[in-house]
PLY file of the C-alpha trace (Angstrom):
ply
format ascii 1.0
element vertex 315
property float x
property float y
property float z
element edge 314
property int vertex1
property int vertex2
end_header
-31.71 24.79 -63.22
-30.79 22.18 -65.81
-29.01 24.74 -68.00
-27.06 26.15 -65.03
-25.94 22.70 -63.89
-24.84 21.84 -67.42
-22.85 25.07 -67.84
-21.17 24.59 -64.45
-20.18 21.04 -65.34
-19.08 21.86 -68.89
-15.43 22.78 -68.11
-14.96 19.46 -66.32
-16.43 17.59 -69.30
-14.10 19.44 -71.68
-11.04 18.78 -69.48
-11.85 15.07 -69.24
-12.55 14.98 -72.96
-9.10 16.41 -73.68
-7.41 13.86 -71.41
-9.36 10.97 -72.92
-8.61 12.45 -76.34
-4.95 11.51 -75.85
-6.07 7.97 -75.04
-8.34 7.97 -78.11
-5.40 8.90 -80.34
-3.68 5.77 -79.05
-6.77 3.75 -80.01
-6.78 5.46 -83.41
-3.26 4.19 -84.10
-4.28 0.56 -83.65
-7.87 0.75 -84.89
-7.43 2.97 -87.95
-3.74 2.88 -88.87
-2.76 -0.70 -87.97
-6.25 -2.16 -88.44
-5.77 -4.13 -85.21
-8.40 -4.55 -82.49
-6.35 -4.01 -79.32
-8.15 -4.55 -76.00
-5.00 -4.03 -73.92
-6.04 -0.42 -73.35
-8.61 -1.37 -70.69
-5.69 -2.57 -68.56
-3.16 0.08 -69.62
-5.62 2.84 -68.75
-5.19 1.83 -65.12
-1.49 0.95 -65.30
-0.35 4.45 -66.26
-2.37 6.08 -63.50
-1.28 3.50 -60.91
2.41 3.95 -61.73
2.11 7.74 -61.72
0.27 7.88 -58.39
2.64 5.47 -56.64
5.67 7.38 -57.94
4.25 10.71 -56.77
3.28 9.37 -53.33
6.82 8.04 -52.89
8.17 11.55 -53.46
9.37 11.22 -57.05
9.15 14.29 -59.32
6.21 14.60 -61.66
8.25 14.33 -64.87
9.73 11.03 -63.68
6.28 9.71 -62.72
4.93 10.55 -66.19
7.97 8.98 -67.84
7.54 5.79 -65.79
3.85 5.65 -66.77
4.78 5.92 -70.45
7.41 3.19 -69.97
4.81 0.91 -68.40
2.52 1.49 -71.38
5.35 0.67 -73.79
5.96 -2.62 -71.98
2.26 -3.52 -72.03
2.11 -2.88 -75.77
5.29 -4.88 -76.27
3.82 -7.90 -74.47
0.64 -7.77 -76.55
2.69 -7.41 -79.72
4.86 -10.42 -78.84
1.77 -12.48 -78.01
0.44 -11.67 -81.46
3.56 -11.82 -83.64
5.83 -14.26 -81.83
3.24 -16.70 -80.51
0.68 -16.37 -83.31
-2.20 -15.44 -81.01
-4.93 -13.40 -82.75
-4.64 -9.71 -81.90
-7.96 -9.46 -80.07
-7.12 -12.47 -77.88
-3.60 -11.18 -77.27
-5.10 -7.93 -76.00
-7.51 -9.80 -73.73
-4.65 -11.83 -72.25
-2.59 -8.69 -71.60
-5.61 -6.89 -70.14
-6.32 -9.82 -67.82
-2.69 -9.96 -66.69
-2.58 -6.22 -66.09
-5.43 -6.43 -63.56
-3.20 -8.39 -61.18
-0.15 -6.32 -62.04
-2.03 -3.08 -61.36
-3.09 -4.36 -57.94
0.55 -5.14 -57.13
1.64 -1.71 -58.34
-0.91 -0.11 -56.00
0.33 -2.17 -53.04
-2.57 -4.70 -53.24
-5.15 -1.91 -52.87
-7.99 -1.20 -55.28
-7.55 2.55 -54.85
-4.63 4.86 -54.14
-5.09 8.58 -53.53
-2.77 11.53 -53.82
-2.54 13.64 -50.68
-1.98 17.38 -50.39
1.82 17.02 -50.45
1.63 15.34 -53.85
-0.61 17.93 -55.45
0.92 19.29 -58.64
-0.11 20.14 -62.17
-3.55 18.62 -62.80
-4.06 17.42 -59.22
-4.13 21.01 -58.02
-6.45 21.88 -60.87
-8.78 18.90 -60.65
-11.60 20.85 -59.02
-12.36 22.58 -62.31
-15.49 20.39 -62.40
-17.11 22.57 -59.76
-16.76 25.91 -61.52
-17.37 27.25 -65.02
-13.98 28.98 -65.02
-11.11 28.17 -62.71
-7.89 30.16 -62.69
-5.25 28.78 -60.35
-2.63 31.03 -58.77
-4.18 33.96 -60.60
-2.80 32.91 -64.00
-4.86 31.47 -66.89
-1.90 29.38 -68.06
-2.51 27.05 -65.11
-6.04 26.24 -66.20
-6.22 22.45 -66.75
-8.11 22.83 -70.03
-5.34 25.02 -71.41
-2.57 22.74 -70.11
-4.04 19.52 -71.50
-4.91 21.22 -74.80
-1.27 22.25 -75.20
-0.12 18.71 -74.37
-2.60 17.27 -76.88
-1.37 19.59 -79.64
2.27 18.72 -78.87
1.46 15.00 -79.06
-0.28 15.49 -82.41
2.73 17.44 -83.72
5.16 14.70 -82.63
2.98 11.94 -84.14
2.61 13.92 -87.37
6.40 14.13 -87.61
6.89 10.48 -86.67
4.40 9.09 -89.19
6.11 11.19 -91.88
9.44 9.44 -91.29
10.46 6.27 -93.10
9.68 4.18 -90.02
6.29 5.83 -89.54
5.38 5.42 -93.21
6.29 1.72 -93.02
3.98 1.41 -90.02
1.12 3.04 -91.95
1.82 0.80 -94.94
1.69 -2.25 -92.66
-1.87 -1.41 -91.65
-2.98 -0.37 -95.14
-1.70 -3.42 -97.05
0.43 -5.93 -95.11
0.97 -8.22 -98.12
2.28 -5.42 -100.31
4.36 -4.12 -97.40
6.06 -7.49 -97.00
6.68 -7.60 -100.75
8.46 -4.24 -100.43
10.72 -5.63 -97.72
8.93 -4.06 -94.73
9.03 -6.03 -91.49
5.29 -6.01 -90.77
5.65 -7.86 -87.46
7.98 -5.18 -86.18
5.52 -2.56 -87.38
2.62 -4.15 -85.48
4.66 -4.43 -82.28
5.87 -0.82 -82.59
2.34 0.44 -83.24
0.98 -1.38 -80.21
3.77 0.04 -78.06
3.17 3.62 -79.20
-0.59 3.21 -78.76
-0.38 1.87 -75.22
2.26 4.45 -74.27
-0.22 7.19 -75.20
-2.98 5.43 -73.27
-0.76 5.14 -70.17
0.23 8.82 -70.45
-3.43 9.78 -70.65
-4.10 7.60 -67.61
-1.35 9.35 -65.66
-2.90 12.74 -66.46
-6.34 11.46 -65.51
-5.07 10.16 -62.17
-3.56 13.58 -61.44
-6.74 15.33 -62.54
-9.05 13.27 -60.32
-6.50 12.86 -57.50
-6.44 9.05 -57.34
-5.89 5.84 -59.28
-8.48 3.08 -59.17
-8.29 -0.51 -60.34
-11.48 -0.02 -62.38
-10.55 3.31 -63.98
-9.81 1.58 -67.28
-13.00 -0.48 -67.45
-14.77 0.31 -70.71
-11.89 2.51 -71.88
-11.88 0.89 -75.32
-15.53 1.92 -75.77
-14.72 5.55 -74.97
-11.67 5.45 -77.24
-13.64 3.99 -80.13
-16.46 6.46 -79.50
-14.03 9.37 -79.82
-12.49 7.93 -83.00
-15.89 7.30 -84.59
-17.39 10.65 -83.55
-14.34 12.52 -84.85
-14.45 10.58 -88.11
-18.18 11.12 -88.63
-18.05 14.85 -87.86
-14.85 15.82 -89.67
-14.07 13.12 -92.23
-15.19 15.24 -95.16
-13.29 18.39 -94.15
-10.18 17.06 -92.35
-7.92 15.30 -94.85
-4.51 16.09 -93.37
-3.20 13.40 -91.00
-2.61 15.89 -88.16
-6.15 17.21 -88.52
-7.50 13.66 -88.39
-5.71 13.18 -85.06
-7.14 16.51 -83.88
-10.61 15.30 -84.92
-10.19 12.31 -82.59
-9.40 14.65 -79.70
-12.45 16.78 -80.53
-14.50 13.57 -80.74
-13.58 12.74 -77.15
-14.68 16.22 -76.03
-18.00 15.85 -77.88
-18.51 12.44 -76.28
-18.07 13.80 -72.74
-20.16 16.89 -73.41
-23.00 14.68 -74.69
-22.72 12.44 -71.62
-22.71 15.47 -69.33
-25.78 16.82 -71.11
-27.61 13.55 -70.55
-26.55 13.37 -66.90
-27.67 16.97 -66.37
-31.14 15.85 -67.41
-31.22 13.70 -64.28
-30.55 10.29 -65.82
-29.45 7.61 -63.34
-25.62 7.43 -63.24
-25.87 3.63 -63.03
-26.98 3.75 -66.66
-23.77 5.50 -67.75
-22.26 2.42 -69.44
-25.52 1.80 -71.27
-25.58 5.41 -72.44
-21.97 5.08 -73.62
-22.88 2.02 -75.67
-25.90 3.81 -77.17
-23.80 6.85 -78.14
-21.19 4.64 -79.81
-23.87 2.60 -81.61
-25.53 5.74 -82.97
-22.30 7.23 -84.30
-21.31 3.86 -85.75
-24.62 3.76 -87.60
-24.36 7.31 -88.99
-21.95 6.44 -91.87
-24.18 3.50 -92.83
-27.34 5.62 -92.71
-25.62 8.34 -94.70
-24.56 5.88 -97.38
-27.85 3.96 -97.39
-30.41 6.75 -97.27
-28.72 10.10 -97.98
-26.32 9.45 -100.85
-27.54 10.30 -104.33
-27.82 7.36 -106.75
-25.17 7.27 -109.47
-26.06 7.85 -113.12
-25.36 4.18 -113.92
-27.84 3.14 -111.23
-30.45 5.56 -112.58
-30.07 4.18 -116.10
-30.55 0.59 -114.89
-33.72 1.57 -113.09
0 1
1 2
2 3
3 4
4 5
5 6
6 7
7 8
8 9
9 10
10 11
11 12
12 13
13 14
14 15
15 16
16 17
17 18
18 19
19 20
20 21
21 22
22 23
23 24
24 25
25 26
26 27
27 28
28 29
29 30
30 31
31 32
32 33
33 34
34 35
35 36
36 37
37 38
38 39
39 40
40 41
41 42
42 43
43 44
44 45
45 46
46 47
47 48
48 49
49 50
50 51
51 52
52 53
53 54
54 55
55 56
56 57
57 58
58 59
59 60
60 61
61 62
62 63
63 64
64 65
65 66
66 67
67 68
68 69
69 70
70 71
71 72
72 73
73 74
74 75
75 76
76 77
77 78
78 79
79 80
80 81
81 82
82 83
83 84
84 85
85 86
86 87
87 88
88 89
89 90
90 91
91 92
92 93
93 94
94 95
95 96
96 97
97 98
98 99
99 100
100 101
101 102
102 103
103 104
104 105
105 106
106 107
107 108
108 109
109 110
110 111
111 112
112 113
113 114
114 115
115 116
116 117
117 118
118 119
119 120
120 121
121 122
122 123
123 124
124 125
125 126
126 127
127 128
128 129
129 130
130 131
131 132
132 133
133 134
134 135
135 136
136 137
137 138
138 139
139 140
140 141
141 142
142 143
143 144
144 145
145 146
146 147
147 148
148 149
149 150
150 151
151 152
152 153
153 154
154 155
155 156
156 157
157 158
158 159
159 160
160 161
161 162
162 163
163 164
164 165
165 166
166 167
167 168
168 169
169 170
170 171
171 172
172 173
173 174
174 175
175 176
176 177
177 178
178 179
179 180
180 181
181 182
182 183
183 184
184 185
185 186
186 187
187 188
188 189
189 190
190 191
191 192
192 193
193 194
194 195
195 196
196 197
197 198
198 199
199 200
200 201
201 202
202 203
203 204
204 205
205 206
206 207
207 208
208 209
209 210
210 211
211 212
212 213
213 214
214 215
215 216
216 217
217 218
218 219
219 220
220 221
221 222
222 223
223 224
224 225
225 226
226 227
227 228
228 229
229 230
230 231
231 232
232 233
233 234
234 235
235 236
236 237
237 238
238 239
239 240
240 241
241 242
242 243
243 244
244 245
245 246
246 247
247 248
248 249
249 250
250 251
251 252
252 253
253 254
254 255
255 256
256 257
257 258
258 259
259 260
260 261
261 262
262 263
263 264
264 265
265 266
266 267
267 268
268 269
269 270
270 271
271 272
272 273
273 274
274 275
275 276
276 277
277 278
278 279
279 280
280 281
281 282
282 283
283 284
284 285
285 286
286 287
287 288
288 289
289 290
290 291
291 292
292 293
293 294
294 295
295 296
296 297
297 298
298 299
299 300
300 301
301 302
302 303
303 304
304 305
305 306
306 307
307 308
308 309
309 310
310 311
311 312
312 313
313 314
């Protein structure tokens, strides 16, 4: 019974993992590349979905709704970046201020309602495919191309390809240099403040895009859909790093590892839930999973690494 329930729920976990993988790549940009702790994502993860849902319910085409969601994410990242660079507010506090502001803004976007649903007339792309959770394999309209797992996987790969190209350009390299060594970057004439703002904008745009896909997948946007998003994003980054750090050295593969990390995270959660654990403990389980994967590199270094020859001679 347990195994059957887990197998039936597995496609839904993979689909959600792929969607959250896009969000996790946004977190990777700030956390790993910029070395900035950005908490804006908890607010942006609702903003993108709210904008997308309201655009779709008003009859706008899907591509325009997705574009508007990305634009909203860019603006959120811009505000956080200006708080940090222009006003001198520490990055973590700047993110908290933006996140707090976005709660009210998201309510206004959703017409002062905590939840907005998509109806049958608005069903398209992932909305039509959202019921994949209930079946191990779901083919819509008789064609495997319309499977949500396939669609989101293609989108994820395209995003990785675009980011790989972008971070190989002069602007992208300056952004990576800003996070690696800001003092040296400034000495080389790089505008590090502009790099931080740009990185935050790109990061939150990806988060908002992921949110728009998630809203379509589940069929609604909710004011609390972004709560704890930073934990999930960090979990995906850390899991991907722990599992693939030694074999994935190419930048594109590192981004792919983050996406895989998100899938692993949701599969592990689904496995635990299939065991009958109370769903009210989900946030606690998320924290435990993140804590364990955070500890793995330390344990590996502390207890599993072989002592160097110099250390052996001293002893």
